Structures are given as structure tokens and as C-alpha cells.
C-alpha positions as CSV (number, residue, x, y, z in Angstrom):
1,M,226.5,247.0,41.8
2,K,226.1,248.7,38.4
3,D,229.3,249.2,36.6
4,N,230.1,251.1,33.8
5,N,233.0,248.9,32.5
6,I,232.0,246.3,30.3
7,R,232.7,243.0,32.0
8,Y,233.0,239.6,30.2
9,A,231.0,236.1,31.6
10,F,230.1,232.8,31.1
11,M,226.4,231.6,31.9
12,Y,225.6,228.6,33.4
13,R,222.2,226.4,34.1
14,R,221.1,223.5,35.1
15,I,218.0,221.2,35.4
16,S,217.9,218.2,38.0
17,S,215.8,215.9,36.4
18,H,213.8,215.3,32.9
19,N,210.7,216.1,34.0
20,Q,212.2,220.0,34.2
21,I,212.6,220.0,30.8
22,G,209.0,220.9,29.7
23,N,208.5,223.2,32.4
24,N,210.4,226.0,30.9
25,S,213.2,226.3,33.6
26,L,216.1,226.5,31.6
27,S,214.8,229.3,29.4
28,A,213.6,230.8,32.9
29,Q,216.9,230.9,34.2
30,E,219.1,231.8,31.0
31,D,215.8,234.9,31.1
32,A,217.1,235.9,34.5
33,I,220.9,235.8,33.6
34,R,220.2,237.8,30.4
35,Q,218.4,240.7,32.3
36,F,221.0,241.1,34.9
37,A,223.7,241.0,32.6
38,K,222.4,244.0,30.3
39,E,221.4,245.6,34.1
40,N,225.1,245.1,35.2
41,N,226.8,245.8,31.6
42,I,228.1,242.1,31.4
43,K,228.8,240.6,28.3
44,I,228.0,236.9,28.2
45,V,230.7,235.3,25.5
46,G,229.7,231.7,26.3
47,S,226.9,229.2,27.8
48,Y,226.9,226.1,29.5
49,E,224.2,224.0,31.1
50,D,223.7,220.4,32.3
51,V,220.5,218.6,31.9
52,A,218.7,216.2,33.9
53,K,222.3,216.2,36.2
54,S,222.3,216.7,40.2
55,G,224.0,219.1,41.9
56,T,225.2,216.9,44.9
57,T,228.2,216.3,42.7
58,M,230.3,217.5,39.9
59,K,230.7,213.8,38.3
60,N,229.2,213.8,35.2
61,R,228.2,217.3,34.8
62,T,230.0,217.9,31.5
63,G,228.4,221.2,30.8
64,F,229.8,222.3,34.2
65,L,233.2,221.3,33.9
66,K,234.0,222.5,30.7
67,M,232.7,225.5,31.4
68,L,235.6,225.6,34.7
69,S,237.9,224.4,32.0
70,D,237.4,227.1,29.3
71,I,237.3,229.8,31.7
72,E,240.9,229.3,32.6
73,S,242.2,229.3,29.1
74,T,239.9,232.4,28.4
75,S,241.4,236.1,29.1
76,K,238.2,237.8,28.5
77,A,235.3,236.3,30.7
78,T,236.1,236.7,34.7
79,I,232.4,235.7,35.9
80,I,230.4,233.2,36.0
81,L,226.8,234.0,36.3
82,I,223.9,231.6,37.9
83,H,220.4,232.2,38.4
84,H,221.0,231.0,42.5
85,F,223.8,229.5,44.0
86,D,222.4,226.0,44.2
87,R,222.3,225.7,40.3
88,S,226.2,225.6,40.8
89,N,226.8,222.7,43.3
90,R,224.2,221.4,46.4
91,N,227.2,219.9,48.5
92,A,228.7,222.4,50.3
93,R,231.9,220.8,50.0
94,D,232.3,221.1,46.3
95,Q,230.6,225.3,46.4
96,L,233.4,225.5,48.6
97,N,236.4,224.0,46.8
98,V,235.3,225.3,43.2
99,I,235.1,229.1,44.6
100,Y,238.4,229.2,46.4
101,E,239.9,227.6,43.3
102,L,237.9,230.2,40.8
103,A,239.1,233.0,43.6
104,L,242.6,231.9,43.1
105,K,242.3,232.6,39.5
106,G,240.7,236.0,39.6
107,I,236.9,234.1,38.4
108,R,234.1,235.2,40.4
109,I,230.3,233.5,40.7
110,I,227.7,235.5,40.8
111,S,223.9,234.8,41.2
112,T,220.8,237.0,39.5
113,D,220.2,238.0,43.3
114,G,223.6,239.5,43.5
115,L,225.6,237.6,45.2
116,D,229.3,237.8,44.8
117,S,231.5,234.8,45.6
118,M,234.6,236.9,46.0
119,N,232.5,240.0,48.3
120,P,233.1,238.7,51.8
121,D,230.1,240.1,53.0
122,D,228.3,237.7,50.5
123,M,230.1,234.7,51.6
124,A,228.3,234.2,55.0
125,E,224.9,233.9,53.1
126,I,226.6,231.6,49.9
127,L,227.2,228.9,52.5
128,E,223.9,229.0,54.2
129,E,222.7,228.7,50.8
130,A,225.0,225.8,50.1
131,V,223.7,224.1,53.5
132,A,220.5,224.6,52.6
133,A,221.0,223.1,49.6
134,E,222.5,220.1,50.9
135,K,219.9,219.6,53.5
136,Y,216.9,219.7,51.1
137,S,218.9,217.5,48.4
138,I,219.3,215.0,51.5
139,R,215.8,215.3,52.5
140,L,214.4,215.0,49.1
141,S,216.8,211.4,48.5
142,R,214.9,210.1,51.9
143,E,211.3,211.1,50.4
144,T,212.2,209.3,47.1
145,L,213.4,206.6,48.7
146,K,210.1,206.3,50.9
147,G,208.6,206.6,47.5
148,L,210.5,203.7,45.6
149,K,210.2,201.9,48.8
150,V,205.9,202.2,48.5
151,N,206.8,201.1,44.7
152,A,209.3,197.9,45.6
153,E,206.6,196.2,47.9
154,K,204.4,196.4,44.6
155,M,207.0,195.2,42.6
156,L,206.9,198.2,40.5
157,H,209.7,199.6,38.1
158,N,211.4,202.0,40.0
159,G,212.7,204.5,37.4
160,G,215.4,204.2,34.4
161,P,215.6,202.3,31.7
162,P,214.0,199.0,31.4
163,P,216.7,196.0,31.3
164,Y,217.1,194.8,27.7
165,G,214.6,192.5,27.0
166,Y,211.5,194.1,28.9
167,T,209.0,197.0,28.4
168,V,207.1,199.1,31.4
169,G,203.6,198.6,30.9
170,L,201.1,201.5,31.9
171,D,200.9,199.3,34.9
172,K,204.1,200.1,35.8
173,R,205.4,196.9,36.4
174,L,207.6,194.8,33.8
175,H,206.5,192.9,30.3
176,I,208.7,190.6,28.4
177,D,209.5,192.5,24.8
178,M,208.6,189.9,22.9
179,A,211.2,191.1,19.3
180,K,214.0,191.6,21.9
181,E,213.4,187.9,24.1
182,P,215.1,186.0,21.4
183,A,218.1,188.0,22.0
184,V,218.4,187.5,25.6
185,K,217.8,183.8,25.9
186,H,220.6,183.3,23.0
187,I,222.9,185.3,25.1
188,F,222.4,183.4,28.2
189,E,222.4,180.0,25.9
190,M,225.7,180.9,24.3
191,Y,227.1,181.8,27.4
192,A,226.5,178.7,29.0
193,A,227.4,176.7,26.3
194,G,230.5,178.2,26.6
195,M,231.0,180.9,23.8
196,S,233.0,184.3,24.4
197,Y,231.7,187.5,24.7
198,D,233.0,188.2,20.8
199,R,231.1,185.3,19.6
200,I,227.8,186.2,21.3
201,I,228.3,190.0,19.9
202,E,228.8,188.6,16.4
203,W,225.8,186.4,16.9
204,L,223.8,189.7,17.9
205,D,225.2,191.5,15.2
206,N,224.8,189.6,12.4
207,N,221.3,189.0,13.6
208,G,220.3,192.5,13.8
209,Y,220.1,193.2,17.6
210,K,221.3,196.4,18.9
211,T,220.9,197.8,22.4
212,A,217.8,200.4,23.2
213,K,220.4,203.1,22.3
214,G,220.6,201.7,18.4
215,E,224.1,200.9,19.1
216,T,226.5,197.5,18.7
217,F,226.4,195.6,22.0
218,G,229.6,195.6,24.0
219,K,231.3,193.1,26.5
220,T,230.3,195.3,29.2
221,S,226.5,195.1,28.2
222,I,226.5,191.8,27.9
223,K,227.9,191.1,31.4
224,S,225.4,193.6,33.1
225,I,222.5,190.8,30.9
226,L,223.8,187.5,32.1
227,E,224.3,188.9,35.9
228,N,221.0,190.1,36.2
229,E,218.8,188.3,38.0
230,K,215.2,190.0,36.7
231,Y,215.8,187.8,33.5
232,C,215.3,184.5,35.8
233,G,212.1,185.7,37.1
234,N,213.4,187.9,40.4
235,Y,212.7,191.2,41.5
236,F,215.3,193.3,43.5
237,W,215.5,196.7,44.7
238,N,218.2,198.6,46.6
239,K,221.2,196.0,46.1
240,R,223.7,198.4,45.4
241,T,225.3,200.8,47.9
242,G,224.4,204.5,47.6
243,K,227.2,207.7,47.7
244,D,229.8,208.1,50.3
245,F,230.6,211.4,52.0
246,R,231.9,212.0,49.1
247,G,229.3,212.1,47.0
248,M,231.1,208.9,45.0
249,R,229.0,205.3,44.4
250,N,230.7,202.0,43.8
251,S,228.1,200.1,41.7
252,H,230.3,196.7,42.7
253,K,229.6,196.8,46.2
254,L,226.2,195.2,47.1
255,K,224.4,195.9,50.6
256,D,223.5,193.5,53.6
257,E,221.0,191.4,52.2
258,S,218.8,192.6,55.0
259,E,218.8,195.9,53.2
260,C,217.5,194.9,49.8
261,Y,214.2,194.2,48.6
262,H,214.2,190.4,47.0
263,V,210.8,188.8,45.5
264,I,211.5,185.5,44.0
265,G,208.9,184.9,40.7
266,G,208.5,189.3,41.1
267,V,209.1,189.8,37.1
268,P,208.2,187.4,34.1
269,A,211.6,185.4,33.5
270,I,213.1,185.6,30.2
271,V,215.4,182.3,31.1
272,D,214.5,179.7,33.3
273,E,216.6,179.3,37.0
274,E,218.7,176.1,36.2
275,L,220.1,178.2,33.1
276,F,220.7,181.3,34.6
277,N,222.6,179.7,37.9
278,K,224.7,177.6,34.9
279,V,225.9,181.2,34.0
280,Q,226.5,182.6,37.1
281,E,228.6,179.5,37.9
282,R,230.6,180.1,34.5
283,M,231.1,183.6,35.0
284,R,232.1,182.6,38.8
285,D,234.8,180.2,37.2
286,H,236.1,182.4,34.4
287,K,237.1,185.3,37.0
288,S,239.4,182.8,38.7
289,K,241.1,181.7,35.2
290,I,241.3,185.2,34.1
291,R,243.3,185.7,37.4
292,N,245.4,182.7,36.3
293,H,245.8,183.2,32.4
294,N,246.5,186.7,31.9
295,G,250.6,185.9,32.1
296,K,252.2,185.5,29.1
297,N,253.6,182.3,30.2
298,F,250.1,180.8,30.4
299,Y,249.6,177.7,29.7
300,P,245.8,176.0,29.5
301,M,246.8,172.5,31.2
302,N,248.0,174.2,34.4
303,G,246.8,172.0,37.1
304,K,246.3,169.0,35.0
305,I,250.3,168.1,34.9
306,F,250.9,165.1,37.2
307,C,253.8,162.7,38.0
308,S,253.5,159.5,36.7
309,K,255.2,157.9,39.5
310,C,254.2,159.3,42.6
311,G,250.8,160.8,41.0
312,K,251.4,164.5,42.6
313,P,250.7,167.5,40.5
314,L,253.8,168.8,38.7
315,K,255.2,172.3,39.3
316,G,256.0,173.4,36.2
317,K,258.1,177.0,34.8
318,V,258.6,177.7,31.3
319,Q,262.2,178.0,29.7
320,Y,263.3,178.6,25.9
321,S,265.7,176.1,24.0
322,K,268.2,178.5,21.7
323,T,266.4,178.1,18.6
324,N,264.9,175.5,16.2
325,K,265.2,175.1,12.6
326,N,263.9,178.3,11.3
327,G,266.1,179.9,13.9
328,E,263.0,180.8,16.1
329,P,263.4,180.1,19.9
330,V,261.4,176.9,21.0
331,K,259.2,177.1,23.8
332,Q,258.9,174.6,26.8
333,Y,257.6,173.7,30.2
334,R,260.0,172.8,32.9
335,F,258.7,170.3,35.1
336,S,259.7,169.5,38.5
337,C,258.3,166.5,41.1
338,D,260.1,165.5,44.5
339,C,260.5,161.8,43.3
340,F,262.1,162.4,39.9
341,T,264.9,164.7,37.9
342,P,263.3,167.8,36.0
343,K,261.8,167.0,32.9
344,T,261.5,169.2,30.1
345,V,258.4,168.7,27.6
346,N,258.5,170.7,24.3
347,E,255.2,173.2,24.3
348,K,254.4,172.0,20.6
349,Y,254.8,168.7,21.1
350,L,252.3,168.0,24.1
351,D,249.7,170.7,22.4
352,D,249.8,168.7,19.2
353,M,248.8,164.9,20.8
354,I,246.1,166.6,23.0
355,A,245.1,168.2,19.9
356,Y,244.9,165.5,17.6
357,G,243.8,163.4,20.1
358,L,241.1,165.3,20.5
359,R,240.2,165.6,17.3
360,E,240.4,161.8,16.3
361,C,237.9,161.4,19.2
362,I,235.5,164.0,19.0
363,F,235.4,163.3,14.8
364,S,235.3,159.5,14.8
365,P,233.1,157.9,12.7
366,A,230.7,156.5,15.7
367,N,230.3,160.4,16.7
368,I,229.5,162.2,13.3
369,E,225.5,161.4,13.6
370,E,225.6,163.0,17.2
371,L,227.7,165.7,15.9
372,L,225.1,166.6,13.0
373,H,221.8,165.8,15.2
374,R,223.7,168.6,18.0
375,L,224.8,171.0,15.6
376,N,221.7,171.4,13.5
377,K,219.9,171.7,17.0
378,Y,221.7,174.0,17.8
379,S,221.2,175.8,14.3
380,E,217.2,175.4,14.4
381,S,217.2,177.6,17.5
382,Q,219.2,179.8,15.6
383,N,216.8,180.1,12.7
384,E,213.9,180.4,14.9
385,A,215.5,183.7,16.2
386,I,216.2,184.9,12.6
387,D,212.9,184.0,11.1
388,L,210.9,186.0,14.0
389,Q,213.5,189.2,12.5
390,I,212.4,188.2,9.1
391,T,208.7,188.2,10.6
392,L,209.3,192.0,11.9
393,L,211.4,193.3,9.2
394,N,208.1,191.9,6.4
395,D,205.5,193.9,9.2
396,E,208.1,196.7,8.8
397,K,207.8,196.7,4.9
398,A,204.2,196.4,4.8
399,D,203.3,199.3,7.0
400,I,205.8,201.5,5.0
401,E,204.1,200.0,1.7
402,K,200.6,201.2,3.2
403,R,201.7,204.2,3.8
404,R,203.3,204.6,0.3
405,K,200.2,203.5,-1.3
406,N,198.5,206.3,0.2
407,L,200.9,208.7,-0.9
408,M,200.5,207.5,-4.5
409,D,196.6,207.7,-4.3
410,V,196.7,211.7,-3.3
411,V,199.6,212.0,-6.0
412,A,196.8,209.7,-8.7
413,S,194.3,212.9,-7.6
414,G,196.3,215.5,-8.8
415,E,198.1,216.4,-5.8
416,S,201.7,216.3,-6.7
417,I,203.2,218.2,-4.0
418,P,206.8,217.8,-4.0
419,S,207.2,217.2,-0.4
420,I,204.9,213.8,-0.8
421,I,207.2,213.0,-4.3
422,T,210.6,213.0,-1.5
423,E,208.6,211.1,0.9
424,I,207.7,208.2,-1.4
425,G,211.3,208.1,-2.9
426,S,212.5,207.9,1.1
427,M,209.8,205.3,1.5
428,D,211.3,203.2,-1.4
429,E,214.5,203.6,-0.3
430,Q,213.6,202.1,3.2
431,I,211.4,199.1,1.1
432,Q,215.0,198.3,-0.8
433,K,216.9,198.5,2.9
434,I,214.6,196.2,4.0
435,N,214.6,193.6,1.5
436,R,218.5,193.7,1.4
437,R,218.6,192.8,5.3
438,I,215.4,190.4,4.8
439,S,218.0,188.3,2.2
440,E,220.9,188.6,4.1
441,Q,219.2,187.4,7.6
442,E,217.5,184.1,4.9
443,A,221.3,183.6,4.0
444,S,222.5,183.2,7.5
445,K,220.1,180.4,8.1
446,K,222.3,177.0,8.7
447,F,221.9,173.8,7.9
448,F,224.9,171.2,9.0
449,T,225.8,168.3,6.5
450,L,228.9,165.7,6.5
451,D,231.0,168.7,4.1
452,D,230.6,170.6,7.2
453,I,231.7,168.4,9.8
454,C,235.1,167.7,7.7
455,F,235.7,171.1,7.2
456,I,235.2,171.8,10.8
457,K,237.8,168.6,11.4
458,D,240.5,170.1,9.1
459,M,240.3,173.4,11.0
460,F,240.0,172.2,14.3
461,T,243.5,170.8,15.2
462,D,245.1,174.5,14.1
463,Y,242.6,176.5,16.2
464,V,242.9,174.8,19.1
465,R,246.9,175.3,19.3
466,E,246.8,178.6,17.9
467,E,243.9,180.3,20.1
468,C,244.2,180.8,24.2
469,N,240.7,182.1,23.7
470,E,237.9,181.5,26.5
471,D,236.4,178.8,24.2
472,V,239.3,176.7,24.1
473,L,240.5,177.7,27.5
474,T,236.3,176.0,28.2
475,F,237.1,172.9,25.7
476,L,240.2,171.7,27.2
477,N,238.9,171.4,30.3
478,D,236.3,170.4,29.8
479,T,237.9,167.3,27.6
480,V,241.4,166.9,29.1
481,E,241.2,165.0,33.0
482,R,245.0,164.9,33.3
483,I,248.4,164.8,31.8
484,E,250.8,162.4,33.0
485,V,254.5,162.9,32.5
486,G,257.5,160.3,33.3
487,D,259.8,158.4,31.0
488,T,256.2,158.5,28.5
489,I,253.6,161.2,28.3
490,D,250.1,160.0,28.6
491,V,247.2,162.4,27.9
492,K,244.0,161.0,29.5
493,L,240.9,162.2,27.9
494,K,237.4,162.2,30.1
495,K,235.5,159.6,29.8
496,N,238.8,157.3,30.5
497,I,240.1,157.4,26.6
498,K,243.9,157.6,27.1
499,I,246.3,158.3,24.1
500,D,249.6,157.5,24.2
501,R,252.8,158.4,21.8
502,D,252.0,155.8,19.4
503,T,248.7,156.4,19.4
504,K,249.5,160.3,18.9
505,K,251.6,159.0,15.5
506,I,248.1,157.4,14.2
507,F,246.6,161.1,14.2
508,V,249.3,162.6,12.3
509,D,248.5,163.5,9.1
């Protein structure tokens, strides 16, 4: 197909796994493509590639998708050069769709063995290659699955990065990463204690913990840790459904238990089963709360308000009075019941009763000693994690100082090589940075005093009234038993503590 007119093309290369990176597969494809282009008077004006990407789907193949986008916006390139057509797609349907869409725009795909997607005589062979490539992928997937099943029976790690807090040993089993273990424990403990994702992420940041990629933790990564039963010692494999006929995968859809491989105690546990189950229960409760409190008129006491006469739950809706003395609309809750005339309750009034009452009950003199004990017990666990981080930082600093001393000995012997001087300067900066981190870690240690309790008490009412986050919702749910509305409003706390209007007056500053 020698042509004297210069034509312009994009080059595309793909390898399916990281194992192919070192065997020159990409460079071999490039050499073949460039040689073909040279022999056929084709000038390559763009190069695209996908590394460790499957050809069975176009999803996540950023190089291929960018090439398709770029070739539509250029007036020069009318050809896509590939080594073989299986580099383009291993899915026959996707292959045909791409060929058809490009043909409508006058763009052809040409392989180094001379097959042209716009040559009718070549289409039969291209289709045969596409079907053969798809069959090969299916067979390979089945054989891989067999190997993975054998690994699962031996409770070996089945590829991919290990869960955060674990490493993969030479025996291909999961082992606890002692440096990250405290972070995993704290994630579970903090969530079980009612902490929000934001609070957990803040603690991880303050204590220097990063993801396996060295990035700040996000809510999704925290959620995936909390849901992973490997942390309580259970080995599982083949839990999620595979790709459907479209090549798409729903990672949230689980297989039937009969298709999964599950071994209790097959992985070294970082948290105990009781803590893990407590976290799962809270996550289930949180899902139902999210469905209920996303509305703008959500009230956290919904479901806890009852008629004082008949005892039935009150049905409520939001309404606004005209304005308060500052000209602001006043939010009220209008409750109705079959046995008495509908009542309206000022939102702030009801919230004040709850917040003030809880404050005085929790921070009563009889509870101060217990509060201090519990807060400092929690601080002890945090301080232990901080001490571990400081130990790791000191070990890192000692290693740098040892290497720095060796370089200084070389300089002292008379070999003042510029690169060595630069390296010593870099080490000094690293040591200074580590010293700053150690100081920050030391400063973050906390021991609570009576003054801290007083400060928390002062902040308590404003926090409960103004915040509507997960921490507050859990706290209110755990403390408020019911609210009875009638001629008076009674707020009953759990453990049979009752607060009425008269009591509320005592609490007002």
C-alpha cells in the first residue's frame, strides 16, 4: 500500500499488565509502527499509550480515549496506526463501534500487518481477529480465575495492593504493618465512638498518617477500611460480581455466598470482632439516617416527639412565623395528634431545653471525675499512637544522621566532591524537617484538666444547637429518650432524667 503522498497519523500502543513493562513490549510496538510508517510515507504527529490497561473495555483507558478526542479536533491526522488490532480492542462490539464512528469522520485504523479498517476486503479478517481476541481474553480470564481460586484455598493474597495496615510477605500472605496498625485501630475505635469521617481524617492528618499512595485520606478510603472484614481476621475472595455483557462492573453488588470463598480467622486481625460488628451496626444506622436527614427541614428529634395525653407519636411539619424582633423568620414545628388541637413549638425554645438540660446533666459535679477519667483514657490511646510515630521519626532521623556522618568522613578525607556537599545539605534539611515533625507530635499530646472540662462545658450548648453533623445526631439519639408535648413540654433523657420548663430556667446563664 505504498503511497507517495504524505499522510498524517496518530500512533497507539497498549500493554495489559505491569509485567509487560520490562519486556520491551511498548518499545517493540513502537519500532514496528515507526518502521511501517516510514515504508508507507506516513508521518506520525501524535503518540498515545495505555499501560497495564485491559483491552476488553475502553473504560479507564485514558490514552485511547484522549486519542479519539484529539484526532477529531485535528485537521491533519486521518490515520491511527497500531501494531495489531487487538491493541485497539479485545471486545468485538467495541471494535466495530470504534471503526464505524471513525469511518464516519474519514479516519481509518491501520495495523502494521497492513489491515485497513476502511478497506472492505480487510473487514472480514479484522472481525475474525476481534472475535479471536475476545475469545482469548475470556479463556485467559477463566484460567486466571482457576489460579486465583487455588490461591484463595491457601488463603494467599490474590494480587493488587494489600489493604491499608497490611503488607504481603514472601509467603504471599497478609501480615500486619506495625507502623500503620495504630491508624487502623483508631479509625475503627473513633467511628465506633461516634466520630465523623471528618474528625477521623483530621486525626490521621495530625498524626502524619497518609494513604498507601502518600495522599491525605478521604471519606471513601475511610469507608472502604471500615467495611473490610479482613481487619477482623476474615479472609474472603470473589465477593464482588464480575463484569456484565457490556464490560461494566458494579463494585457494590455482591455475589451469592455459595460463589464466594470465606475463611474466618484466615487473616491476622487488627481489630476484634466485637468492635468490627459495632462499626457495621453504626454504618447501617447511618445509612438510614442519611435518607431521613438530608432535607432542609430535617429535625434531629423526629421520631422522639409524642403526645403527652395519648402517648402516640406526633406528626409534624415545618412552618415559619413572620419574623422575630431582629426581622428574621422564626422556624417552628407544628405537631398534630388525633386527641388534641394542633400545637406549635418554637424550634429554638425546644433546642434550648434539650441543650441546656444535657449540659447540666453531663457536667454535673458528680460526673466531673468520671469525665476526666474517660477523656484522659482516650488521650492515652492517642498518645500511644503519637509515641509510635515519634519512634519511627527518630529511627528515620538516626538513619539519615548515620549516612550523613559517613559522607562527612569522606569529605574529611579530602574528597570534597560537589555532589557529596549537596547531598549533605539535603540531609540537613531532612533532619530539620523531621525535628519539626517530632516537635509537632509532642505538642499534640493532650492531658485533660478541670479547666478543659469547664471550656468544653461553655462550648457545649452552642455546639449542640448550631451543629447538625453526624456526631451531634448520634449524641442526641443516645441521650434523649422522648419529648412529650401537651400543655407543657417535657424532655426525658435516658436513665430517667426529666427536664421541664422550670428546670430549664435554672440552666439558663
